[in-house]
C-alpha positions as CSV (number, residue, x, y, z in Angstrom):
1,M,54.4,166.8,118.1
2,S,54.4,163.1,118.8
3,L,56.7,160.5,117.3
4,D,53.7,158.3,116.9
5,N,52.3,160.5,114.1
6,P,54.5,160.3,110.9
7,I,52.1,162.4,108.9
8,E,52.3,165.3,111.5
9,L,56.1,164.9,111.3
10,S,56.0,165.3,107.6
11,K,54.5,168.7,107.8
12,H,57.4,170.1,109.7
13,R,60.5,168.3,108.5
14,S,62.5,168.3,105.2
15,F,63.0,165.0,103.3
16,N,66.5,164.7,104.7
17,D,65.2,165.2,108.2
18,V,62.7,162.4,107.8
19,L,65.4,160.0,106.5
20,D,67.6,160.8,109.4
21,L,64.8,160.3,111.9
22,I,63.8,157.0,110.4
23,S,67.3,155.6,110.5
24,K,67.5,156.3,114.2
25,L,64.2,154.7,114.9
26,Y,65.0,151.7,112.8
27,F,68.2,151.0,114.7
28,M,66.3,150.9,117.9
29,N,65.5,147.3,116.8
30,R,62.1,147.4,118.3
31,F,58.9,145.8,116.9
32,S,57.0,149.0,117.7
33,L,53.9,149.7,115.6
34,S,54.6,153.5,115.6
35,N,58.2,152.9,114.3
36,I,56.9,150.6,111.6
37,L,54.3,153.2,110.6
38,L,57.1,155.7,110.3
39,L,59.0,153.4,108.0
40,L,55.8,152.8,106.0
41,F,55.6,156.5,105.3
42,F,59.3,156.8,104.6
43,L,58.6,157.5,100.9
44,T,55.1,158.8,101.0
45,A,53.9,160.7,104.1
46,L,55.9,163.8,103.5
47,Q,54.9,164.1,99.8
48,V,51.2,163.2,100.1
49,N,50.6,165.8,102.8
50,A,52.8,168.5,101.3
51,Q,51.0,168.1,97.9
52,R,53.6,170.3,96.1
53,K,56.7,170.8,98.2
54,Y,59.2,167.8,98.3
55,S,57.1,165.8,95.9
56,N,59.1,163.0,94.2
57,E,62.1,164.2,96.2
58,F,63.9,161.0,95.4
59,L,64.6,162.4,91.9
60,A,66.5,165.3,93.5
61,I,69.3,162.9,94.7
62,G,71.1,162.5,91.4
63,V,72.9,159.7,89.7
64,G,76.6,159.0,88.8
65,G,79.7,159.1,90.9
66,Q,81.1,162.0,88.9
67,A,78.1,164.2,89.7
68,H,78.2,163.4,93.4
69,G,81.9,164.1,93.5
70,M,81.3,167.5,92.0
71,S,78.3,168.3,94.3
72,S,75.8,168.0,91.3
73,A,77.4,170.8,89.3
74,M,76.8,168.9,86.1
75,T,74.3,170.4,83.7
76,A,76.7,172.3,81.5
77,H,79.3,169.7,80.9
78,T,77.6,166.3,81.3
79,N,78.4,164.1,78.3
80,D,77.6,160.4,79.0
81,I,74.7,158.1,79.8
82,Y,74.1,160.0,83.1
83,S,73.1,163.1,81.1
84,A,69.6,161.5,80.8
85,F,69.2,162.6,84.4
86,W,71.2,165.9,84.6
87,N,70.6,167.3,81.2
88,P,69.4,165.1,78.3
89,A,71.1,167.4,75.8
90,G,74.4,166.0,76.9
91,L,73.5,162.5,75.4
92,T,74.6,163.8,71.9
93,Q,78.2,163.7,73.0
94,I,78.2,159.8,73.3
95,E,80.2,158.5,70.4
96,S,80.0,154.7,70.9
97,P,77.2,152.8,69.2
98,L,75.8,151.9,72.7
99,Q,76.6,153.1,76.2
100,I,75.5,151.5,79.4
101,G,75.6,153.1,82.9
102,V,75.0,151.5,86.3
103,M,75.1,153.0,89.8
104,H,74.5,151.7,93.4
105,A,74.4,153.5,96.7
106,E,73.2,152.4,100.1
107,W,71.8,154.4,103.0
108,F,71.6,153.6,106.8
109,A,74.0,150.6,106.6
110,G,72.1,149.0,103.7
111,I,68.6,149.6,104.7
112,A,67.8,151.8,101.8
113,S,69.1,151.1,98.3
114,Y,69.4,153.7,95.4
115,D,70.2,152.2,92.0
116,Y,70.4,153.4,88.4
117,L,70.5,151.6,85.1
118,G,70.7,153.4,81.8
119,F,71.2,152.8,78.0
120,A,71.9,155.3,75.3
121,K,72.3,154.9,71.5
122,P,73.1,157.4,68.7
123,L,70.7,157.1,65.8
124,N,73.0,157.9,63.0
125,T,76.7,158.0,62.0
126,D,77.0,161.7,62.6
127,N,76.1,161.2,66.2
128,N,73.8,164.3,66.1
129,S,70.8,162.6,67.6
130,T,70.7,160.1,70.5
131,I,68.0,158.1,72.3
132,G,68.2,156.7,75.9
133,L,66.3,154.7,78.4
134,S,67.0,155.0,82.2
135,I,65.5,153.4,85.4
136,I,66.0,154.8,88.8
137,R,65.0,152.9,92.0
138,L,65.0,154.0,95.6
139,G,63.7,151.3,98.0
140,V,63.5,150.1,101.6
141,D,62.9,146.4,101.5
142,D,62.1,143.8,104.2
143,I,60.3,146.2,106.5
144,P,58.7,144.2,109.4
145,Y,54.9,144.4,109.3
146,T,53.6,143.7,112.9
147,L,49.9,144.4,112.6
148,N,49.2,140.7,113.4
149,L,52.0,140.2,115.9
150,V,49.5,139.9,118.8
151,E,46.9,137.1,118.6
152,P,43.3,137.7,119.6
153,D,44.0,136.0,123.0
154,G,46.9,138.5,123.7
155,T,49.7,136.2,123.0
156,I,52.6,137.2,120.8
157,N,53.3,135.1,117.7
158,Y,56.3,136.2,115.7
159,D,55.3,133.8,112.8
160,N,52.6,136.4,112.0
161,V,55.3,139.1,111.2
162,S,55.6,139.6,107.5
163,T,57.6,142.0,105.5
164,F,56.9,144.7,102.9
165,S,58.8,147.2,100.7
166,T,58.4,150.9,99.9
167,V,59.8,151.6,96.5
168,D,60.0,154.6,94.2
169,Y,60.7,154.1,90.5
170,A,61.3,156.6,87.7
171,F,61.5,155.6,84.0
172,L,63.1,158.1,81.7
173,L,62.8,157.9,77.9
174,S,65.3,160.5,76.4
175,Y,65.9,162.1,73.1
176,A,68.6,164.6,72.2
177,R,69.9,166.3,69.1
178,D,72.8,168.6,68.0
179,I,72.1,171.8,66.2
180,N,75.2,173.5,64.5
181,L,75.3,177.3,64.7
182,K,78.3,178.7,62.8
183,G,80.9,176.5,64.4
184,K,79.3,176.6,67.8
185,T,77.2,173.7,69.0
186,L,73.8,173.9,70.5
187,S,72.4,170.6,71.8
188,V,68.8,170.1,73.0
189,G,67.1,167.2,74.6
190,G,64.1,166.0,76.6
191,N,62.7,163.3,78.8
192,A,59.3,161.7,79.1
193,K,59.2,160.6,82.7
194,I,57.0,157.9,84.3
195,V,57.0,157.7,88.1
196,R,55.7,154.7,90.0
197,R,55.6,154.6,93.8
198,V,54.6,151.6,95.9
199,V,54.0,151.2,99.6
200,G,53.6,147.4,100.1
201,Q,50.0,146.3,99.5
202,I,48.6,149.4,101.1
203,G,48.9,152.0,98.3
204,G,50.7,153.4,95.3
205,A,50.9,156.2,92.8
206,W,51.5,156.7,89.0
207,G,52.9,159.9,87.7
208,F,54.0,161.5,84.4
209,G,56.1,164.5,83.6
210,L,58.5,166.1,81.0
211,D,62.0,167.4,81.3
212,F,63.9,169.7,78.9
213,G,67.5,170.5,78.5
214,A,69.9,172.5,76.4
215,Q,73.7,172.9,76.2
216,Y,75.7,175.5,74.3
217,K,79.5,175.3,73.7
218,T,81.7,178.1,72.5
219,G,85.5,177.7,72.9
220,P,86.3,176.6,76.5
221,W,82.9,177.8,77.8
222,R,79.8,175.7,78.2
223,F,76.4,176.9,79.3
224,S,73.2,175.0,80.1
225,L,69.5,175.5,80.8
226,V,67.5,172.6,82.3
227,G,63.8,172.5,83.1
228,K,62.6,169.7,85.3
229,D,58.9,168.8,85.4
230,I,58.2,171.7,83.0
231,T,54.6,170.9,82.7
232,S,54.4,169.9,86.4
233,T,54.5,166.3,87.3
234,F,51.2,164.9,88.7
235,N,51.2,161.8,90.9
236,A,47.8,160.1,91.4
237,W,47.7,158.2,94.7
238,S,45.3,155.4,95.7
239,F,45.1,153.4,98.9
240,S,43.6,150.1,99.8
241,L,43.5,149.5,103.6
242,T,41.7,146.7,105.5
243,D,39.3,147.6,108.3
244,Q,42.0,146.4,110.8
245,E,44.6,148.6,109.3
246,K,42.2,151.6,109.3
247,E,41.4,150.9,113.0
248,T,45.1,150.8,113.9
249,F,45.8,154.1,112.1
250,L,43.0,155.7,114.2
251,V,44.1,154.1,117.5
252,T,47.7,155.4,117.0
253,G,46.6,158.9,116.1
254,N,47.3,158.8,112.4
255,D,45.1,160.0,109.6
256,I,43.8,157.4,107.2
257,P,45.4,158.2,103.8
258,E,43.0,159.0,101.0
259,S,43.4,159.1,97.3
260,S,44.9,162.4,96.2
261,I,46.9,164.2,93.5
262,E,50.4,165.4,94.4
263,I,52.1,167.9,92.2
264,T,55.8,168.5,91.5
265,R,56.3,172.0,90.4
266,P,58.8,173.0,87.6
267,A,62.4,173.7,88.6
268,I,64.9,175.6,86.4
269,T,68.7,175.1,86.5
270,L,71.2,177.5,84.9
271,G,74.7,176.1,84.5
272,G,78.1,177.2,83.4
273,A,81.5,175.4,83.0
274,Y,84.9,176.5,81.9
275,E,87.7,174.1,80.9
276,V,91.4,175.1,80.8
277,K,94.2,172.8,79.5
278,F,97.8,172.6,80.8
279,G,99.9,171.2,78.0
280,E,98.7,167.9,76.4
281,N,98.2,165.9,79.6
282,Y,96.4,168.0,82.1
283,N,93.1,169.9,82.3
284,L,90.9,171.6,84.9
285,L,87.1,171.9,84.7
286,T,85.1,174.2,86.9
287,A,81.4,174.2,87.0
288,L,78.5,176.1,88.7
289,D,74.9,175.2,88.7
290,M,72.1,177.4,90.1
291,R,68.7,175.7,90.7
292,F,65.6,177.8,91.0
293,T,62.4,176.6,92.6
294,T,59.0,178.2,93.2
295,D,57.2,175.5,95.3
296,G,57.4,177.3,98.5
297,Q,60.1,178.6,100.8
298,R,63.1,176.2,101.3
299,N,65.9,176.5,103.8
300,V,68.5,177.2,101.0
301,L,71.0,180.0,100.3
302,V,68.5,182.4,98.6
303,S,65.1,181.8,100.2
304,S,61.7,183.4,100.0
305,P,58.0,182.2,99.9
306,A,57.9,182.8,96.1
307,F,61.5,182.1,94.9
308,N,64.5,180.0,96.0
309,M,68.0,179.5,94.6
310,E,70.4,176.7,95.4
311,P,74.0,176.9,94.1
312,N,76.3,173.9,93.5
313,L,80.0,174.3,92.8
314,G,82.4,171.6,91.5
315,M,85.7,171.1,89.8
316,Q,87.5,168.2,88.1
317,F,91.2,167.8,87.5
318,G,92.0,165.4,84.7
319,Y,95.2,163.6,83.7
320,K,95.5,162.2,80.1
321,K,91.7,161.6,80.2
322,F,92.6,158.7,82.3
323,L,92.6,159.8,86.0
324,F,90.2,162.4,87.4
325,L,90.2,164.1,90.8
326,R,87.0,165.9,91.9
327,A,85.7,168.1,94.6
328,G,82.6,170.2,95.2
329,V,80.4,171.9,97.6
330,G,76.6,172.1,97.8
331,N,73.6,171.4,99.9
332,F,73.7,175.0,101.4
333,Q,71.1,175.0,104.2
334,R,69.9,177.7,106.7
335,A,69.5,176.2,110.1
336,K,69.0,177.1,113.7
337,D,72.2,177.1,115.9
338,D,72.2,174.1,118.2
339,I,73.6,176.2,121.0
340,N,71.6,179.4,120.5
341,G,68.3,178.5,119.0
342,E,67.7,182.1,118.1
343,D,70.6,182.4,115.8
344,E,70.6,181.1,112.2
345,I,73.7,179.5,110.7
346,L,74.5,178.4,107.1
347,T,75.7,174.9,106.6
348,L,77.1,173.3,103.5
349,Q,78.3,169.9,102.3
350,P,81.7,169.2,100.7
351,N,82.1,166.3,98.4
352,F,85.1,164.5,96.9
353,G,85.4,162.0,94.1
354,L,87.7,160.0,91.9
355,G,87.4,158.7,88.3
356,L,89.3,156.2,86.3
357,K,88.9,155.5,82.6
358,I,90.5,152.4,81.0
359,G,89.6,151.8,77.4
360,N,85.8,151.5,77.1
361,I,85.2,151.4,80.9
362,K,84.9,154.4,83.2
363,L,84.6,153.9,87.0
364,D,83.6,156.8,89.3
365,Y,83.6,157.0,93.0
366,A,82.3,159.7,95.3
367,L,82.5,160.4,99.1
368,T,79.6,162.6,99.9
369,D,79.5,162.8,103.8
370,I,82.9,164.4,104.5
371,G,83.0,165.4,108.1
372,D,79.6,163.9,108.8
373,V,77.8,167.1,107.9
374,S,75.1,165.6,105.8
375,Q,71.8,164.6,107.4
376,V,71.4,161.9,104.8
377,L,73.7,159.1,105.9
378,V,75.1,158.1,102.5
379,S,78.8,158.2,102.0
380,H,80.1,156.0,99.3
381,I,78.7,156.0,95.7
382,F,80.0,153.9,92.8
383,S,79.0,154.1,89.2
384,L,80.2,152.5,86.0
385,S,79.8,153.3,82.3
386,L,80.6,151.0,79.5
387,D,81.0,151.9,75.7
388,L,80.3,149.0,73.4
389,K,82.1,148.7,70.2
390,G,83.7,152.1,70.2
391,Q,85.2,154.9,72.2
392,S,83.4,157.7,73.9
393,R,84.7,161.2,74.7
């Protein structure tokens, strides 16, 4: 398997493996056409060829410092603007007339940026229905484009080097509503999701899908059911390459990309959370999410060609609803032992986080690469939520 063929690589590696490989190639600091092509396919080659598996994988990363600190164990207890991503039913717990959330994270020393911006607004005084709008962006900007680096006479002209970006966008339009059941609360919600993916001037895709979520609360217990891409999400890809670009693809051993449809299969998450209080000032929240996929065998804790299950565990210790300490474990992966390639080992990723709430402002931080065990080189995540003209829970 040659490093000059990013499409061939995409058939054998997970999304995280591709990110890790690209970071190493980028830091070589070489104007190598094969390296540039690898970067070009950073957000596309894996998904276009897989058709189903790992499609729109940027939407599996997650948003919010609280969620990352708790290793994504969020669906049962999420209750702010970031619920639009984790479980739209949680938006009904927003009490302020308008809540805004922003998040920023960087990968590979700032090469890749991951950002979130969201708004949520209750529709009536009882706060039993809420709407929201969210934007997610994952992008690699200022990638050198060296196709015209060499002049026809063989001389090198760096003035001919331009740049391009590979960017993934998701736009979520959310609606949620409370349903009272004899003192117990059932909340339901959904997202209409538009996906836009762009690879410079060479190609892009449009996609559309639906998400559904529910939360049920009884005493200290909370339960959730979330369906992502419940109708399957279809991305329609189209490409526009010049004759020179097509020739370069062929010379370097790459397939010329063609218009295609990529499918993101439904994924179901079951969640549970339990909160215990210690006096008036302290509380401990524990949460478990179990994500089920059927898009082919994955290297996760429970794995088979037809069925996979990924658990995420998290906890949050709170003091006076002011200071929050968080920890979690997730990203369970089955891998070959580096020493004895015949043996299989189970790896996992611990996370840690902090939260601070002062008045209408909540700031969250997460450290997600403890011990350098994660293949995705992202460590520090910050997010902020702001309640306008009121207090949120």
